[in-house]
N, C-alpha and C positions, 0 to 999 in steps of 0.2 A: 329769929332770923331765918330759920328753915321755912316758917309760914310765908314771911316776906318774899323769900326767893322763889318759892312755889307760885305765889300769886303773881309775881312779875313774869315768870315763865309762861304761866297760863295765859296772861294778858298779851304777851309777845305772840304766842301761837295763834290766839284769837284774831289779832290784828293781821297777821300774815295770812290767814285763811279767809279773811272777810272779802277781799276783792282780788281774785286771781289776775295776774298781769299777763299779757301776751309776750312778755320778755322775761327772761330768766338769765342768770349769769353765774358762772362758777365763783367768780370773785364777787364779794358784797358790794353794794352801792354802786354798781355800774348801771346807769340810767339807759332805758331803751333809746336807741338811735345813737348811742355812743359806741365807738370803736371797742370791740371785745364783748359787747352784749349779745346774748343769744335769743334769737327770736322764737318764741313759742308759736303754736299753732293759732290760726284765726280763719274765719270763713267769710267770704264776700261773694256776692253774685256777679256773673258776667252780663253782658249787655242783653242776653236773652233771658235773664232772670234765673239761670242755673247756678246753684250755690257750688262754690269750690272751696275746699279747705286749702290752706297753705301747704299743708303736707302732701296733699295730692298733686300740687304743681311743682314742687321742688325737684331739683336735678340731683342726680347722685353725686355729682362733682362740685355743685354749687348752684346758687341761685341769684339772678339779678332782678331786683325790683326797681322799676323806673316810674316815677310819678309823672303823668302825661296829661295832655289837654287836647280838646278838639279845636279850641278857639285861640290859643296862645301861638303867635306866629314863631316864636323861638322854639317851642315844643314841636310844631309842625315841621320846622326845618330840619328836625332830627329824625322824622318818621323813617326815612330810607336808611339812615344810618343804624337805627335801632333795629330795623328788620334785618339788615345785613348782619348785624351783631347776633340776633337771635338765631339765624340760619347757620352761622359760623360756628356758634358755641353748642348748639343742640347736639351735633354728633359727638361732642367731646364731654357730654354729660352735664352741661351747664344750661339751665333754663332761664329764659327772660319772661318776666311777668310784668305787664303794665297795670298801674293803678290810677283811676281817675277819681280824685277827691274833690273837684269843683262842684259846689252845690247847684249850679244852674245848667250843667252839662247832663243832659239826660241819657238814659241807656240807649234810646233810639238814635240820638246824635252820635254817641260812641260807636254804635254798630255801623251807621252810615259812613262815618269818618274812616273806620278800619277797612271797610269794603272799598272806599274810594282809594285809599292809599296802599291797598293790598297788604294789609298787616296780618301776619299769620299768628303771632304770639297772642296769648291770653290777655285780655284786658278786663279788669274787675272794677266794679263801681263801688266806691268807698263812701256811702251816704253817711253824712255827718262827719266826714273826714276823721273817722275814728283811728284808722291805722296811720293816716298822715299825722295826727297828733301825737300818737304814740312813737313814731319814728322822728318826729320833730321836723317833718318835711315842709319846706317853705315855698318852693318854686317848682314850675315845670319847664324843662325836664330836671329831675334830681334823682340820681341813681344810688342804689344801696347794693353792695355785693356780699353776699353770704357764702362762706365756705361750706364744705360738705358736712361739717358738724353743726352748721347753721349759726355760726358765729359771724358777727358783722366785721368785716376786714377792710371795707372801703365804703365811703359815702362822699357824694358831691357831684361835680360836673362829669358829663361823659367824655368830653375833649375840650379844647380851648378855642373852638371856632363855632360861631353861631350859625354861619351859613355853609360851612363845610369846606371853605377854601383855606388854604395855608394852615392846615392843622400841624402844630408843633408838639402837641402833647395829648396822647391817647390815654388819659388817666385811668379810665375804667377798664379798657382792654389790658393795659399794662398790669393793673392789680389782678385781673383774672389770670393773666399769663404767669405772674409771679406765683400765685397760689397753686395753679395746675403743675408747675414746675417744682413745687415743694419749697419755694422760697418765701421768706417774709415779704410782705407787700411793702415795697420801697416808698410808696407814698399813699398813706391810708385815707387822706382827706384833701379834697380840692373843692374850693367854694364854687357852689352851683350858681348858675345864672338863668334868668328867664323871667316868666310872668309869675306873680304871686299867686298861691293857691287860694281860690275864692271859698272861704269857709262859710260864708253867709252870716 
C-alpha cells in the first residue's frame, strides 16, 4: 500500500511539474480566465519588439488587460475610452495593458494605429494567441481586471455602448472602483461584444 501511495504521489508531482501554467490559484481546479484565477507571469513583445514581462507592467493597485485590434471597428470605437481609462487609473496605481492577439495584425500596424489614435498605454503582441487562449479571450475589445494580488475579479465588456452614446453601465470602471474601495466586485462578469479574435 505504501509503495502504491508513493508511486501515485511521484506521478502527480511529475505531472504538475511537466508544464508550468501562467495561471495559478489558491483554490484547486480554478481554470485560467475564471473569476478567482491568479495570473502568473508571462512575457510578450511590444510593437517595437521589446520584451515585457507582465510583472513589470502590473500596477500596485491592480491591472487591466484589454484585448484590442487595429482593424475591428468595435475595438476602434473604444480607443479613446480606453485611453481615458488608462490616464484616469494610472495615478491610482492601476495600469492598463493592451494585448493584440489577431494573427494578421502586424507589430508595425499596431504601432501606427497607436500613434494615430494617441494611445499611451503599452500594447503587447500575442503571437499565436497564447495569452488569449489561456484567458479564453474571444473578442476585441474584451477586458480582464486583476486586483493587487493578481487575482482575476472582473472579465467582459468595458461598458454597454458600442459607440459611446448612452452608456448605462460602466462595468469595468465599476469593478475597479469596487476593488479600490475595498468592496467585493458587484458584477464580476458581463458578456463582451465585438469582433472575434482571429487566431489563424
